[in-house]
N, C-alpha and C positions, 0 to 999 in steps of 0.2 A: 613445457614440463607441467606437472600437476601443481606445483607450487605457484606457478604463474597464473593459473586460472581459479584456484581456490583461495578465497579471501573471507576471513571470519566464518569459516565453515560453509560458505556458499560458493557455487561455481558461477563465476562471472567471466565471460569471454573478453570483455574489454572494460575499461574504466567508464563509469557513468559520469556524464558531464552535468547531470542535474538529478534532482531527487523528487519524489512524490511524498508529500506529507499527508498522513492519514490519521484521523482521530477515531479510535475504537471506543465504543460505549462502555460504561461501567459493567454492563452485563457480560462482556467477553474480555475485558481488559486484562484480567489476571492470566488468562490463557495466552494472549498475545505477548504479554510481558515475559512469559516463560521462554518464548522463542526469539524475541526481538529486543533490541536496546531502544529505549525511548524515554519519554517524560510523562510522569503522572500528573493529571489534572486534579484540581481541588475537588471536583465532583466524582472522582474515581475513574475518569476516562484515562486513556493512554494514547499518546501521540508518538508516531514513528515516522522517521524519514527513510523511505525505501529508495535504494538506487533505481533510477528510472532508465532502463535500456530499451524498453519496448512498450509502447502505448497499449497495444492489445493485451499484453500481460497485465498491465496496470488495471485496465477495465475488468478483466476476469477476476483478478485478485480481489478487488473491492466488492464486486457484485456477489462473490461467494458468501460474504458476511451480511448481505441484505442491508437493512436499516441500521445495523450495529456498527457500520463503518462509513465514514464520510471523508471524502478527499478535500483537503484544505488547500492544496496547491499541487500542481499548476492548474490553471483554469481550463486548459484544453482537455485535461483528463476529466474534469467535472462535466464539460460539454460532451465529451465522448460517451460518458455514462448516461447522461440525459438522452442522447440520441439512441443508444442501444435500448434503453428502457422504452422509449417512444416506439421503436420498431417492434418490440415485443408486444406492446399493447395493440398495435395495428393488427 
C-alpha cells in the first residue's frame, strides 16, 4: 500500500539501515532547511542525516551541491565522491 512506502513525505521502498550525514554550507543552508529536518551549526551551516539506501544516489545528491555540501559520514561515500571527481578530471 502507499502508506507502507511513503514516510515523512518521501517514497522509501525499504527501511534504511544506515544514514548519510551531510553538512550544507551557510550559503544554501536555509533552502535545505525548508526541505529537510536537521541541526543548525553555529556558523549557519545545516547538517542532515539522510536515509542511505543507495550509494549511487548519495554521490549524485551531494555532487549536485558542489562545494556547498560535505559528506561527514559514512567514509565510503566520501571515498566514492573522491573517486567520481578523479574520474571526471581524467
